[in-house]
Wavefront OBJ file of the C-alpha trace (Angstrom):
o trace
v -0.169 -0.186 -0.115
v 1.794 3.571 -1.343
v 2.298 5.423 1.523
v 0.529 7.825 1.187
v -2.622 6.143 1.077
v -1.361 4.484 4.102
v -1.753 8.103 6.384
v -4.480 8.969 4.957
v -6.122 6.078 6.210
v -4.510 6.591 9.708
v -6.081 10.383 9.765
v -9.379 9.187 9.539
v -9.067 6.457 11.478
v -7.896 9.822 14.402
v -10.334 11.917 13.349
v -13.202 8.804 14.404
v -11.834 8.458 17.598
v -11.445 12.595 18.160
v -14.848 12.259 17.448
v -15.941 9.619 19.824
v -13.871 11.509 22.751
v -16.375 14.559 21.759
v -19.047 12.467 22.281
v -17.932 11.354 25.294
v -17.145 14.644 27.011
v -20.610 15.572 25.886
v -22.573 12.489 26.230
v -26.025 11.370 27.599
v -26.166 10.287 31.065
v -28.300 7.636 31.731
v -30.370 7.426 35.126
v -32.119 9.024 37.678
v -30.790 12.582 39.213
v -30.024 12.036 42.996
v -32.581 14.073 45.744
v -31.813 14.112 48.755
v -35.169 12.424 50.663
v -37.107 14.677 52.633
v -38.471 14.010 56.413
v -40.774 15.245 58.324
v -39.498 17.436 60.917
v -41.475 18.577 63.990
v -41.228 22.599 65.314
v -39.800 21.104 68.318
v -39.067 18.802 70.971
v -42.048 18.143 73.109
v -39.649 17.486 75.987
v -38.618 21.320 76.089
v -41.753 23.057 74.468
v -42.142 25.146 71.592
v -39.612 27.708 70.041
v -38.820 26.772 66.360
v -41.280 27.981 63.222
v -43.990 25.558 62.238
v -43.105 22.053 61.013
v -42.718 20.373 57.582
v -40.598 18.326 55.332
v -36.948 19.005 55.410
v -33.688 17.562 53.167
v -30.996 16.691 55.474
v -27.270 18.593 54.931
v -25.605 16.243 56.592
v -22.745 18.001 59.230
v -21.443 15.183 60.816
v -17.515 15.767 59.924
v -17.902 18.903 62.082
v -15.652 18.962 64.946
v -17.865 17.604 68.151
v -15.503 18.801 70.468
v -14.648 17.298 73.955
v -17.912 17.522 75.085
v -17.255 15.153 78.136
v -15.492 18.101 79.760
v -18.999 19.769 80.779
v -18.329 16.858 84.023
v -15.239 18.975 85.341
v -13.374 15.260 86.264
v -9.824 14.917 85.240
v -9.791 11.129 85.671
v -12.627 11.096 82.803
v -11.044 13.437 80.547
v -7.553 11.034 80.668
v -9.653 7.989 79.703
v -11.349 9.682 76.995
v -8.511 10.687 75.512
v -7.301 7.452 75.137
v -9.917 6.030 73.984
v -9.836 7.935 70.610
v -6.132 6.356 70.138
v -6.694 2.971 71.511
v -9.968 1.815 70.780
v -10.137 -1.226 69.068
v -13.785 -0.504 67.179
v -12.258 2.868 66.300
v -9.592 1.617 64.391
v -11.807 -0.844 62.603
v -14.017 1.442 61.474
v -10.978 3.670 60.508
v -9.585 0.737 58.568
v -13.008 0.642 57.273
v -13.310 3.993 55.711
v -9.439 3.616 53.962
v -11.081 0.794 52.680
v -13.976 2.844 50.933
v -11.802 5.543 50.151
v -9.282 3.098 48.058
v -11.776 1.906 46.261
v -13.416 5.110 45.107
v -9.524 5.463 43.803
v -10.068 2.331 42.219
v -13.227 3.272 40.773
v -12.005 6.698 39.158
v -8.806 4.787 37.729
v -11.596 3.199 35.488
v -11.447 6.501 33.727
v -8.213 5.943 32.875
v -6.461 3.820 29.769
v -4.944 0.616 30.392
v -1.326 0.240 28.792
v 0.449 -3.040 28.747
v 4.094 -3.984 27.129
v 5.931 -7.195 27.006
v 9.065 -8.748 25.715
v 9.299 -12.756 24.595
v 11.903 -14.452 22.679
v 11.348 -17.824 21.620
v 13.463 -20.648 19.786
v 11.436 -23.475 17.582
v 12.460 -26.778 15.958
v 9.961 -27.892 13.534
v 9.828 -31.769 12.872
v 11.315 -33.147 8.936
v 8.249 -35.836 8.456
v 5.689 -33.036 8.211
v 5.119 -32.551 4.237
v 4.688 -28.768 3.334
v 5.934 -26.953 5.487
v 9.167 -24.725 4.540
v 10.963 -24.717 7.698
v 10.932 -28.603 8.275
v 13.458 -29.494 9.992
v 14.579 -26.203 10.941
v 15.198 -24.343 14.592
v 13.863 -20.772 14.204
v 14.316 -17.944 16.474
v 11.741 -15.318 17.526
v 12.065 -12.244 18.973
v 9.341 -9.909 19.936
v 8.507 -6.959 21.696
v 5.513 -4.610 21.675
v 2.735 -2.366 23.878
v -0.976 -2.446 23.824
v -3.275 0.414 24.750
v -6.530 0.228 25.244
v -9.358 2.792 27.053
v -12.770 3.056 27.615
v -14.986 5.859 26.973
v -17.584 6.693 29.455
v -20.054 7.246 26.842
v -22.970 6.552 28.940
v -21.303 7.559 32.545
v -20.958 3.793 33.688
v -18.040 4.365 35.012
v -19.359 7.945 36.633
v -21.894 5.799 38.528
v -19.391 3.827 39.642
v -17.653 6.653 41.093
v -20.572 8.453 42.591
v -21.437 4.902 44.246
v -18.237 4.180 45.302
v -17.524 7.852 46.494
v -21.036 8.184 48.476
v -20.066 4.609 50.287
v -16.739 6.161 51.080
v -18.856 9.360 52.792
v -20.507 6.928 55.086
v -18.217 5.089 55.996
v -16.644 8.387 56.968
v -20.165 9.028 58.837
v -19.720 5.413 60.070
v -16.505 6.226 61.865
v -18.154 9.398 63.330
v -20.815 7.489 64.643
v -18.557 4.529 66.269
v -16.398 7.269 67.878
v -18.928 9.098 69.402
v -20.634 5.859 70.815
v -17.679 4.639 72.268
v -16.742 8.285 74.099
v -20.204 7.848 75.433
v -19.686 4.230 76.990
v -16.944 5.384 78.591
v -18.477 8.372 80.015
v -21.422 6.065 81.473
v -19.237 3.356 82.497
v -16.931 6.011 84.516
v -20.290 7.184 85.833
v -21.625 3.904 87.059
v -18.290 3.510 88.464
v -18.074 6.527 90.354
v -21.642 6.104 91.841
v -20.206 2.443 92.927
v -17.828 4.523 94.702
v -20.032 7.023 96.554
v -22.135 3.733 97.487
v -19.668 2.185 99.064
v -18.525 5.661 100.606
v -22.389 5.019 102.291
v -22.135 1.897 103.128
v -18.842 2.342 105.134
v -20.038 5.116 106.447
v -23.443 3.432 107.431
v -21.981 0.298 108.347
v -19.776 2.902 111.314
v -22.585 4.258 112.414
v -24.587 1.059 112.929
v -21.271 -0.481 114.796
v -21.571 2.373 117.573
v -25.254 2.000 117.838
v -24.704 -2.084 118.512
v -22.184 -0.995 120.992
v -25.037 0.945 122.231
v -27.075 -1.932 122.468
v -23.919 -4.323 123.900
v -23.644 -1.477 126.801
v -27.668 -1.570 127.393
v -27.977 -5.439 127.513
v -24.363 -5.446 129.974
v -26.454 -3.454 132.065
v -29.826 -5.454 132.022
v -31.737 -2.833 129.790
v -31.932 -4.070 126.427
v -32.751 -7.657 126.087
v -30.252 -10.382 123.529
v -32.751 -9.951 120.664
v -31.532 -6.156 120.668
v -27.909 -7.167 120.497
v -29.122 -9.347 117.709
v -30.883 -7.354 115.077
v -27.918 -4.649 115.670
v -25.254 -7.134 114.660
v -27.360 -8.782 111.963
v -27.807 -4.910 110.472
v -23.949 -4.441 110.502
v -23.113 -7.398 108.886
v -25.884 -7.330 106.246
v -24.357 -3.642 105.405
v -21.397 -4.999 105.283
v -22.327 -8.077 102.854
v -24.100 -5.198 100.487
v -20.452 -3.304 100.723
v -18.703 -6.744 99.628
v -21.229 -7.268 96.756
v -20.291 -3.862 95.004
v -16.602 -4.851 94.824
v -18.189 -7.447 92.153
v -19.900 -4.999 89.977
v -17.162 -2.300 90.249
v -14.611 -4.948 88.504
v -16.885 -5.447 85.977
v -17.438 -1.548 84.813
v -13.608 -1.590 85.327
v -13.248 -4.098 83.035
v -15.423 -2.997 80.348
v -13.362 0.312 80.915
v -10.241 -1.307 80.241
v -11.885 -2.852 77.050
v -13.101 0.175 75.614
v -9.053 2.414 76.082
v -7.738 -1.083 74.230
v -5.876 -2.558 77.047
v -6.174 -5.612 78.834
v -8.654 -5.891 81.875
v -6.044 -7.066 83.853
v -3.543 -4.579 83.297
v -5.793 -1.859 84.496
v -7.524 -0.412 87.748
v -8.982 2.941 88.637
v -8.880 4.048 92.679
v -11.710 4.701 94.368
v -13.190 8.794 94.103
v -16.608 9.598 96.053
v -16.642 12.838 94.682
v -20.354 13.669 93.088
v -20.136 14.426 89.599
v -21.257 17.795 87.867
v -24.542 17.694 86.528
v -23.861 19.452 82.961
v -26.677 21.615 81.106
v -27.013 20.289 77.642
v -28.286 22.942 74.529
v -30.710 20.798 72.924
v -30.987 23.028 69.606
v -33.834 22.701 67.089
v -35.381 19.422 65.539
v -34.209 20.517 62.271
v -30.860 20.512 63.569
v -30.275 16.688 64.165
v -30.957 15.963 60.497
v -27.406 17.520 60.409
v -25.699 16.934 63.424
v -26.113 12.258 63.413
v -23.389 10.977 62.449
v -25.969 7.827 61.977
v -28.598 9.813 60.264
v -25.793 10.980 57.116
v -24.306 7.525 56.655
v -28.222 6.680 56.198
v -28.793 9.445 53.844
v -25.122 8.874 51.706
v -26.014 5.357 51.500
v -29.287 6.556 49.558
v -27.316 8.228 47.325
v -24.618 5.234 46.627
v -27.822 3.030 45.721
v -29.288 5.749 43.509
v -25.915 5.856 41.557
v -26.427 1.933 41.300
v -29.431 2.641 39.568
v -27.783 4.628 37.121
v -24.994 2.249 36.673
v -28.000 -0.392 35.868
v -29.545 2.288 33.387
v -26.200 2.305 31.714
v -26.299 -1.782 31.288
v -28.725 -1.417 28.600
v -26.518 1.107 26.410
v -23.273 -0.304 24.137
v -19.450 -0.171 25.541
v -16.884 1.360 23.111
v -13.734 0.363 23.477
v -10.822 2.070 21.657
v -7.503 -0.198 21.663
v -3.928 0.545 19.426
v -1.107 -1.903 19.967
v 2.490 -2.194 17.978
v 5.873 -3.692 18.357
v 8.700 -4.859 16.469
v 8.836 -8.707 15.866
v 12.524 -10.680 13.635
v 13.487 -13.920 13.476
v 17.282 -12.516 13.669
v 18.359 -9.815 16.191
v 20.035 -8.079 13.604
v 16.572 -7.040 11.875
v 14.601 -7.157 15.332
v 15.124 -2.913 14.993
v 14.395 -2.490 11.397
v 11.317 -0.650 9.849
v 9.860 -3.908 8.302
v 10.028 -5.436 11.537
v 7.181 -3.064 13.293
v 4.096 -4.130 13.041
v 0.430 -2.200 14.870
v -2.775 -1.782 14.959
v -5.402 0.983 15.974
v -9.595 0.830 15.743
v -12.134 1.035 17.895
v -14.875 -1.658 19.130
v -18.442 -0.728 19.685
v -20.022 -3.752 21.895
v -23.777 -4.153 23.322
v -26.269 -6.591 24.382
v -29.002 -7.333 21.915
v -30.509 -10.235 24.140
v -30.137 -11.399 27.806
v -33.725 -13.167 29.023
v -34.192 -9.726 30.531
v -31.104 -10.476 33.244
v -30.682 -6.154 33.252
v -34.149 -5.362 33.343
v -34.012 -7.322 36.304
v -31.348 -5.823 37.550
v -32.257 -2.170 37.851
v -35.754 -3.351 39.303
v -33.102 -4.500 42.075
v -31.185 -1.463 42.244
v -34.590 0.313 42.494
v -35.753 -1.441 45.059
v -32.236 -1.520 47.045
v -33.164 2.467 46.601
v -36.254 2.087 47.469
v -35.156 0.253 50.785
v -32.500 2.857 51.646
v -34.289 5.371 52.032
v -36.962 3.922 54.291
v -33.635 2.917 56.474
v -32.772 6.618 56.184
v -36.290 7.854 57.040
v -36.689 5.179 60.103
v -33.084 6.482 61.330
v -34.365 9.830 61.605
v -37.427 8.904 63.386
v -35.124 6.574 65.457
v -33.078 9.568 66.305
v -35.995 11.424 67.363
v -37.123 8.797 69.916
v -34.233 8.642 71.349
v -33.928 12.334 71.951
v -37.295 12.657 73.194
v -37.197 9.406 75.543
v -33.911 11.153 77.534
v -35.356 15.033 77.233
v -38.765 13.320 79.414
v -36.240 11.028 81.427
v -34.482 14.429 82.520
v -37.005 15.663 83.478
v -38.671 13.383 84.947
v -35.362 12.691 87.281
v -34.797 16.127 87.892
v -38.378 16.227 89.528
v -37.946 12.622 91.576
v -34.609 14.219 92.796
v -36.503 16.961 94.109
v -38.935 14.829 96.288
v -36.573 11.754 96.983
v -34.185 14.897 99.076
v -37.018 15.559 101.059
v -37.448 11.543 101.610
v -33.887 11.228 102.592
v -34.285 14.138 104.960
v -37.326 12.398 106.800
v -36.370 9.479 107.154
v -32.699 10.650 108.191
v -35.026 12.664 111.147
v -37.465 9.691 111.343
v -33.880 7.838 112.169
v -32.668 10.497 114.757
v -36.131 10.197 116.909
v -36.209 6.359 116.782
v -32.780 6.335 118.107
v -33.766 8.811 121.058
v -36.737 7.039 121.588
v -35.058 3.558 122.014
v -32.495 4.654 123.972
v -35.581 6.191 126.494
v -37.092 2.691 126.643
v -39.961 3.588 124.522
v -39.231 1.529 121.975
v -37.544 -1.949 121.145
v -34.612 -1.869 118.730
v -36.503 -3.690 115.960
v -37.947 -0.158 115.123
v -34.756 1.171 115.574
v -33.267 -1.158 112.560
v -36.053 -0.651 110.588
v -35.130 3.228 110.749
v -31.703 2.814 109.698
v -32.655 0.191 106.792
v -35.230 3.192 105.473
v -32.735 6.273 105.767
v -30.078 3.917 103.735
v -31.980 3.090 100.834
v -33.165 6.207 101.065
v -30.368 7.637 100.879
v -28.733 5.078 98.582
v -31.573 5.784 96.132
v -31.297 9.277 95.966
v -27.278 8.573 94.882
v -29.044 6.110 92.117
v -31.046 9.289 90.661
v -28.202 11.471 90.090
v -26.259 8.335 88.358
v -29.252 8.188 86.129
v -29.224 11.932 85.832
v -25.696 11.756 84.502
v -26.116 8.706 82.017
v -29.125 10.568 80.786
v -27.138 13.383 80.053
v -24.756 11.135 78.143
v -27.467 9.626 75.999
v -29.323 12.911 75.123
v -25.625 14.210 74.001
v -25.403 10.927 72.061
v -29.072 11.037 70.830
v -28.231 14.977 69.386
v -25.212 13.431 67.646
v -22.714 15.909 69.830
v -21.911 18.413 67.506
v -21.691 21.009 69.759
v -18.543 22.659 72.438
v -19.207 23.378 75.581
v -18.693 26.713 76.272
l 1 2 3 4 5 6 7 8 9 10 11 12 13 14 15 16 17 18 19 20 21 22 23 24 25 26 27 28 29 30 31 32 33 34 35 36 37 38 39 40 41 42 43 44 45 46 47 48 49 50 51 52 53 54 55 56 57 58 59 60 61 62 63 64 65 66 67 68 69 70 71 72 73 74 75 76 77 78 79 80 81 82 83 84 85 86 87 88 89 90 91 92 93 94 95 96 97 98 99 100 101 102 103 104 105 106 107 108 109 110 111 112 113 114 115 116 117 118 119 120 121 122 123 124 125 126 127 128 129 130 131 132 133 134 135 136 137 138 139 140 141 142 143 144 145 146 147 148 149 150 151 152 153 154 155 156 157 158 159 160 161 162 163 164 165 166 167 168 169 170 171 172 173 174 175 176 177 178 179 180 181 182 183 184 185 186 187 188 189 190 191 192 193 194 195 196 197 198 199 200 201 202 203 204 205 206 207 208 209 210 211 212 213 214 215 216 217 218 219 220 221 222 223 224 225 226 227 228 229 230 231 232 233 234 235 236 237 238 239 240 241 242 243 244 245 246 247 248 249 250 251 252 253 254 255 256 257 258 259 260 261 262 263 264 265 266 267 268 269 270 271 272 273 274 275 276 277 278 279 280 281 282 283 284 285 286 287 288 289 290 291 292 293 294 295 296 297 298 299 300 301 302 303 304 305 306 307 308 309 310 311 312 313 314 315 316 317 318 319 320 321 322 323 324 325 326 327 328 329 330 331 332 333 334 335 336 337 338 339 340 341 342 343 344 345 346 347 348 349 350 351 352 353 354 355 356 357 358 359 360 361 362 363 364 365 366 367 368 369 370 371 372 373 374 375 376 377 378 379 380 381 382 383 384 385 386 387 388 389 390 391 392 393 394 395 396 397 398 399 400 401 402 403 404 405 406 407 408 409 410 411 412 413 414 415 416 417 418 419 420 421 422 423 424 425 426 427 428 429 430 431 432 433 434 435 436 437 438 439 440 441 442 443 444 445 446 447 448 449 450 451 452 453 454 455 456 457 458 459 460 461 462 463 464 465 466 467 468 469 470 471 472 473 474 475 476 477 478 479 480 481 482 483
């Protein structure tokens, strides 16, 4: 073929490839455009009253990556602050979530790589000896060498956005993994705070029991003196001793519960339980004031809501990818190299070979496979949307539950304080009457038990309020910095 004719054909082929490339850049994008799901948003939390405009439907704009700050510092507890910092760097559940995020981000890069051409190259050296007993072969009985080197280039222009949808889906799933990491981090910090508060409550209760044992032992000694003086019967001594021993038994029993919380904290900070311990501390922790914001903020602050919304976006991209399967694929390929039976001729012009050209391939019949795949993708998106809306509903429920719990516990603590004061006065009067000989010691024991129970319950109410504070922080998504 004349050189001019060959150049003309190559020029036409290059022009065709250029036209296909332009078509790629301006081609259609099959599949639905993504629209964030809307959800019904109340105008206010019923636990705190109306403070915002009327209710309506709102599309979430996730802001789960905003800095939540060290929210646990509202409790003003230095040991808790130190433990929380260890959770951030050593908790294995958080590390797992970090690895999942890294995997998702790598998959985004893998999907984007499909936009680029694939280039491969190779070198081959062969030496062949043919049989002499084959009729009609010009090389029969001869030894022939073959030296070859070449390269191949393949590129798939994304005419119908199949690759684009894959990238969009991978990117949305990576964003969901980021939100999952934020959610896990918030949960681990909240769980540590609750375990720490529960452990400190046991320390306070142990201190109360220790002081009660001391008081009961003093009362027992008074009863013994009265018995020795012939004033009190032996049954009073037995009752007094029983009260001391029963209270000591309660104190011992607290040790098992405290050990469980201590071990749970060790797991959360990523150390073996056998190597971790916390000294007792009887200080009451600060009850914080938590800003709740308005219900619409919840759609943007909760990382689990953000993760659910991003999975809806990923499912929408999957629908687009399934739609793209109805369109043909275009592959542009080129190859070239040199091949010769002798090294001396290997680099000469006659040893060169090349090929270049496009291939357009489409499925004509698949028995409805693509149609069913599209239906499955659409159903998957519907399911993801339902999960998203259910996540939002669950979030509102959690906030309302904890607001209600805090309101009830706050009022209950006020009443319980009066109950403790009354039982303390009743115990004082009972002891005075016993020493005056007006009642037997059984009534004193009853007053002691009542006072201890009421005091323990008041302390437990404080612990429950702190736990509810933490659960409310978690329910709100925790994206606020204490002032």
